[in-house]
C-alpha positions as CSV (number, residue, x, y, z in Angstrom):
1,M,-15.4,-10.6,-20.3
2,N,-12.2,-12.8,-19.2
3,I,-14.3,-13.9,-16.2
4,R,-16.8,-17.3,-16.9
5,Y,-18.0,-20.4,-14.8
6,A,-15.4,-23.7,-14.8
7,T,-16.4,-26.3,-16.2
8,K,-15.3,-30.2,-15.9
9,K,-12.2,-29.9,-18.9
10,D,-11.2,-26.8,-16.6
11,L,-10.4,-29.3,-13.0
12,S,-6.9,-30.3,-14.1
13,R,-5.9,-26.4,-14.4
14,I,-8.0,-25.5,-11.1
15,A,-6.6,-27.9,-9.0
16,E,-3.4,-27.2,-10.2
17,I,-3.3,-23.7,-9.3
18,Y,-4.5,-24.9,-5.9
19,V,-2.4,-27.7,-4.8
20,F,1.0,-25.5,-5.9
21,N,-0.8,-22.4,-4.4
22,N,-1.3,-24.1,-1.0
23,R,2.7,-26.2,-1.4
24,I,3.9,-22.2,-1.9
25,N,2.1,-20.2,0.9
26,Y,1.2,-22.7,3.3
27,W,3.7,-25.4,3.7
28,P,6.2,-23.1,5.6
29,I,3.2,-22.0,8.3
30,F,1.8,-25.9,8.8
31,K,5.2,-27.3,7.7
32,D,3.8,-30.9,6.8
33,D,4.9,-32.7,4.5
34,N,2.8,-35.2,4.2
35,F,-0.3,-33.4,3.4
36,S,1.2,-30.7,1.2
37,F,3.4,-33.3,-1.0
38,D,1.5,-36.7,-0.4
39,K,-1.8,-36.1,-0.4
40,L,-2.4,-32.8,-1.6
41,Q,-2.1,-34.2,-5.7
42,V,-4.0,-32.7,-8.4
43,I,-5.1,-35.3,-9.8
44,D,-6.4,-36.2,-6.7
45,I,-8.2,-32.5,-5.9
46,A,-9.4,-32.2,-9.3
47,N,-11.8,-35.4,-9.0
48,N,-12.6,-35.6,-5.3
49,Y,-12.8,-32.0,-4.7
50,F,-13.5,-29.6,-7.3
51,G,-14.5,-32.1,-9.2
52,R,-18.3,-32.3,-6.9
53,D,-21.3,-30.7,-8.9
54,D,-22.4,-28.9,-5.9
55,I,-18.8,-26.5,-5.8
56,L,-18.0,-26.9,-9.7
57,K,-21.1,-24.8,-9.4
58,N,-19.4,-22.3,-7.0
59,I,-16.4,-22.0,-9.0
60,I,-15.2,-18.8,-11.4
61,V,-12.5,-19.1,-13.7
62,Y,-9.9,-15.8,-15.2
63,D,-9.5,-17.0,-18.7
64,D,-8.3,-15.0,-21.0
65,G,-6.9,-18.5,-23.0
66,L,-4.9,-20.4,-20.4
67,I,-7.1,-20.5,-17.2
68,K,-4.7,-18.1,-14.5
69,G,-6.7,-18.2,-12.0
70,F,-10.1,-18.9,-10.4
71,M,-12.1,-18.4,-6.8
72,Q,-15.1,-20.6,-5.6
73,I,-17.9,-18.4,-4.4
74,E,-20.6,-19.2,-1.9
75,G,-24.0,-17.0,-1.1
76,T,-21.4,-14.0,-0.5
77,E,-18.3,-15.5,1.1
78,I,-15.8,-15.9,-1.2
79,C,-14.5,-19.0,0.0
80,K,-11.0,-19.6,-2.4
81,L,-9.2,-16.8,-4.3
82,Y,-5.8,-18.4,-6.2
83,V,-4.0,-17.1,-9.3
84,D,-1.0,-19.2,-10.4
85,T,1.9,-18.5,-8.8
86,F,3.3,-17.4,-12.3
87,F,0.4,-14.7,-13.3
88,Q,0.0,-12.9,-9.6
89,R,0.3,-9.2,-9.2
90,K,-0.5,-8.7,-13.2
91,G,-4.7,-7.6,-11.7
92,I,-5.6,-10.8,-11.9
93,G,-6.7,-11.7,-8.5
94,E,-8.2,-8.0,-7.7
95,K,-10.2,-8.7,-11.3
96,L,-11.5,-11.5,-10.0
97,I,-12.9,-10.0,-6.7
98,K,-14.6,-6.7,-8.5
99,Y,-16.2,-9.3,-10.6
100,A,-17.7,-11.2,-7.1
101,I,-18.2,-7.7,-5.6
102,K,-20.5,-6.7,-8.4
103,E,-22.1,-9.6,-9.6
104,Y,-22.6,-11.6,-6.3
105,N,-22.4,-9.2,-3.9
106,V,-19.7,-10.4,-1.9
107,D,-19.2,-9.5,1.9
108,N,-16.6,-11.6,3.4
109,L,-14.3,-14.3,3.6
110,W,-11.7,-16.4,5.6
111,A,-7.8,-15.9,5.7
112,L,-5.0,-18.1,7.4
113,E,-4.0,-15.8,10.1
114,K,-0.4,-15.8,8.8
115,N,-1.0,-15.4,5.0
116,E,-0.1,-11.9,5.3
117,K,0.6,-12.2,1.3
118,A,-3.0,-12.4,1.5
119,L,-4.2,-10.2,4.1
120,S,-2.3,-7.6,2.9
121,F,-4.1,-8.3,-0.9
122,Y,-7.8,-8.4,0.5
123,K,-7.4,-5.0,2.4
124,R,-6.4,-3.1,-0.8
125,N,-9.3,-4.8,-1.9
126,G,-11.9,-3.0,0.2
127,F,-11.8,-5.8,3.3
128,H,-11.2,-5.5,6.7
129,L,-10.2,-7.7,9.1
130,S,-13.3,-8.7,11.6
131,G,-12.3,-9.3,14.6
132,E,-13.8,-13.1,14.9
133,K,-11.4,-15.9,14.4
134,K,-11.8,-19.3,15.0
135,F,-8.9,-22.5,14.0
136,E,-8.2,-24.0,10.7
137,E,-9.9,-27.8,10.9
138,G,-7.6,-30.0,12.4
139,T,-4.7,-27.5,13.1
140,N,-3.3,-25.1,16.1
141,E,-4.1,-22.1,13.3
142,Y,-5.8,-19.3,13.3
143,L,-8.6,-18.3,10.7
144,V,-9.5,-14.9,10.2
145,N,-12.9,-12.9,9.0
146,L,-12.6,-10.3,6.8
147,V,-15.3,-7.9,5.2
148,R,-16.0,-4.7,3.3
């Protein structure tokens, strides 16, 4: 099995995947240079977010010798799911979702309404829009809820 719990030694790789996915997928939506290229830094994200014990204990990685993706689960919700952009479209995200459903009975998540690529991916993997939406904190962009 290539899926396991994250450890502290994984933090820089997890943060790297997170930062670069955010820049590629969210900068075109938010167009916030200051956030994307100044505040969003790998070391800070690794230490100040993913490095927190309450967060780290809920992170699962896909590791086949190299961490290629990760997800964060809280209860039955997928809070984050990211696959390194170089390894997308190789079934890694699907394997992570199937693992989350089997092991954690995940049944919901939130995604940016304008992130059509993510919405399509989640729909292909058994999730559908619930009709519920809310603002992404500090923005005018909506998050939409998906359930299975």
